[in-house]
N, C-alpha and C positions, 0 to 999 in steps of 0.2 A: 828637802825638796826645793827645786827651783821653779818659779812660775812659768818660765819659758818652756822648760821640759814638760811640765804638767799640761800646758796649753797644747803642746805637740802630741800629747798622748803617750809619753814615755812612762813605762811601768815604774812604780816606786822602787822595786828591787833593782831595776837597771839604773835608776838615778842614784841609789845608794852605792852601787858598784863603781860608778864613775866619779862620785863626788870628790875623792882625793886628787883627781887628775885634771881639774879645771879651776879657774878663778873667775871672779866677777868684777867688772869695772865699776866706776863710781856711780853709774846710772843703771846697773843691773845687767848689762850685756855679758854674754859668756865669752871667756878667753881661754885658749888652750895653748900651752907653751911648747914651742919647738926650740929649745935652747933660748936664744935671745929673740927669736921670732915668735909671732903669735898668729893663731887662727882666731878670728873675732866674729861673733854672731850676735846680731839683733834682728828683730823681725823685718827691718827695712834693709838689711844687708847681711852678707856672709863673705868675709875676706879670708882666703886661704893663702898662706905664704909659699913662695918658692924659696927653698932653704936647703942647707946641707945637713940639718938636724932632723930629728924625728920627735913626734909626740908619742909618749908611751903611757899605757894604762894597763892595769891588771897586776899580775905577779911580776914584780921587778927583780925577784931572785932568779936570774936567767937560767941558772943550772936546773931549776925546778920546772921550767916551762916545757910543755909538750906541744902545744898548738900556738902558732903565731898567726894573727889575723892582720893582714896588711891592707891599708886603705889609702885613699887620696885625701881624706879629711877626718878629723876626729868625729864630727857629727855623723859621717857615714858609718863609723864604727858603732856609735850609740844607736843609730836607726836599725842597723843590722841586728845587734843584740836584742833590741826591743822586739823584733819580729821572731828571732830564732831562739830566744831564751829557753822555751820548753825542750829544745833539742840539746841544750847545753846546761843542765841543772848544776853540774859541778864545774865551777869556774876557777878553781884554785890554781890550775896549771896552764892558764890561758894568758897570753900577752897580746894586747892590741898595739899596733904601731902604724901611725899615719906618716906618709912621706910628704904630704902637702901637694901643691899644684905642679909638681915635677918629680923626676927621679934623678938624683945626683950620684956621681961616683962615690962621694963620701958616704952617703946613706947606704949604698950597696956594700961598700967595704965594711961598715959597722955591722950590717946584718950578717955578712959572711963570717966575720970574726967572732961575733957574740951569739949567733943563733944557728950555727951549723947543726945539722942532724934533726932539726925540728920538723913537725908537720906544718903545712902552710894552707891558709885560706886567703885567696886574693879577691879583694872587694873593689874592683875598678869599674868604671862606667860601662853600660851596655852599648855605648856608641863605639865607632871604630877606633878612636883614640884609646879608649879604655881597654878594648880587646888587644890592641897592639901593646899596650902597657903590660897586660898579663904575660904576653910572650917574652918581652924584653926583660921583665923583672924575673920571671921564672928561669930564663936562660942565664942571666947574670948570677943569680943565687947558686945555681948548679955549676957555674963556671964553664958554661958551653958557649963559646963566641958565636954570635950570629948578627946579622943586620936585617932590618925590616923597614921598608919604605913604600910610599905610594907611587904608583906608576900611571901611565896613561891607560885609558879605557877602564877606569875605575877598578884597578887591580892593586892588590897588595903583593909585593915581591919580598920573599924571605931568602936570604943567602945563608946556608948552613952546611958545614962539612963539605965544602967544595961543590955543593949542589944548589940549584935555584928552584924555588917553589913559587907558584903563582896561584893567587886566590881572587875570586870575585869578592869585592869588599863586603857585601852583605852575608857572604858565607864564611868569612874569615873568623877564626877563634883559636884559642890555644889548643883545644881538642882537635880541631880540623888540621892544625899543623902537625900535632903529634901523630895523627892517623896517616898523613901524607908522608912524613919523614920517618915513620917507624920508630919513634922514640917516646919515652914517657918521662915527664918532668916530676911526676908524683905530687902535683899541687892541685888543689881544688879551686875552681873559680865559682863564684856565687853572684848571681845577678837577679834583679827583680824581673818579673815577666813583662810588665807593662811600661814602666818608666825607666829612665836612664840610671837612676841611683836609688838606693834604699832611703836616703834622706829626702829625695824628691817624693818618694812614695809616702813617707811619714808625713810630710807637709800636706800632701794631697788629701790624705785621710783626715787630717785636722782642718781641712778647708782653707789652707794657707798657701797653696801653690798658685803663683801668679800665672 
């Protein structure tokens, strides 16, 4: 057990699950390796790298993986599982992968090469950037070219299969795009109801959200 996770209210079984997949620095702060880059957390800071690598946790025998949970930080994965564990009592075939503070071509190529045919859960923020990330990541994994960008009048414009789709920012989501375009990416998005991320929700419940 790590005192930071315990203070955050992370279940002991969730702590045990993730223990092989993080390190601790000289003063006890948490570190999560993305190749040579690191996500670094202490109660006074949380640094998430922009990187071409991924942080991985869970079943690293990729041929056995059925569900891939993609997130923007390792701690988002921890917070999500802490809340959702009763729905996922069997974790043997689950892989968590964090892309960090951006999505790179190298990360997408690795996912497509190593995780084709898996089920996906996308854990990106409940803000507009997180919802756009859902769409761009889902399309890239499926190999369906599209572009999405912000336009005037607080609109999101998506160009896909020689068509252009327009959404009011507050109404935009992966599901809204699927409905408008008549396509299905076959990926679940999961977001907390009140705050932007599950990690923010975890900190708020522990009385640590600034």
